[in-house]
N, C-alpha and C positions, 0 to 999 in steps of 0.2 A: 719919795721914790719907793720906799719899802712897802708902803700901803698900796701903791698902784700895782706892784708886782704881786703882792698877796691877793689883791682883788682879782687880778687876771687868773691866777692859779685856782682860786676858789670857784670862780665862775666857769672855768673851763670844764670842771667836773659836773656842771649843771646842765649839760646839753640834753635836749629831749630825745627820746627814743620812740620810734613808731610803735603803736599799740599792736602787738601781734598775739593772736590767740594760739598758744603752743599746742593745744589739743587738735585744732583743725589743720595745723601745718604738718603734723606727723602723719606719714603714710603708713598704712598697715603693712606688715611684712608679707612677702609673696609666699604662697603655698608651694612647697617644693615636695614632689613625690620622691620617695626613696625606695630602692629595691631591697630585697631581703639581704643581699650580699653587703650592701652599704650599711644597713642596720647592724649586721653581725660584726662588721669591721669597727663600727663606732663603739660597741660594747666590749670589745676585746680588752683584756687587762693591760695596764701599762707596765713598764719595766720595774716600777716600784714594788710590785708584788714579788718579783724575783729576789728581793733583798731580804732573804731569810737567813738566819744564822748558819744554816748548813747547806747552802746552795752549791758549795764547791767540794763537799766531802770532809768537812772538819771532824765529824764524829768518827770517821774511819781512821783518823790519825791523831786523836787526842793523846794516845799513849806516848807519842813522840816528844811531848813537852818535858823538858829536863834532859833530853838525849842530845848527843852531838848532831849537828845538821847533816853530817854525812850519812846518818842512818835513814834519812828520807831519800828514796831513789827517785830523783826528778825525771830521769829518762823513762821510767815505767809509768809516770803519771800522765794521763791523756790530756789534761787541761793545763793552762798556763800556770807556772809557779814563779813566785817572786820571793827572794830571800832578802830580808830587810835587816841590815846591820845597824848598830847604834850610830846615830848621827847621819844616816843615809837620807838623801833627798829622794822622795818617790812622787810619782804623778798622782793626781787626785781623781783620775778617771776611775769609774767603777766597772768592774767586770765580775759578774755574779759567779762565774765559773773559776775564776783565778783563786788559787790558794796562796796565802801569804805566810811566810815563816819569819817571825821576829826572832833574832838571835842576839845573844849578848856578846861581849868582847872576846869571850873564850870560844865562841862558836856553838854554844848550847841553845837549843830552841826554847824560847821563853813564852811564846804565844803562837797559836795558829788561828788564822781568820780568813774569811772570804772577802773579796773585793778587789 
């Protein structure tokens, strides 16, 4: 019985396949004309280029590291601000213009970064 089952399994993998010439079966791609506007849109930079260390103004606020978080005037800042306390859960979305202030348990700014 085992030999019969083994023979059936082995022979089932030996089925013939039609001979197909893959080169003649593939059709060439259609020629598509593009306008200058479409070409310009295609070469525009992606959002990854915006991921520079100072896309949110970190260099303007580096002196705040070591200062109390209250010294940073969030209301005067035109872009989004996020204060990250120890153990905080933050979203992983990236906003190149958002400034993030990492603070310690005493409220002192330990790091400023974009994202």
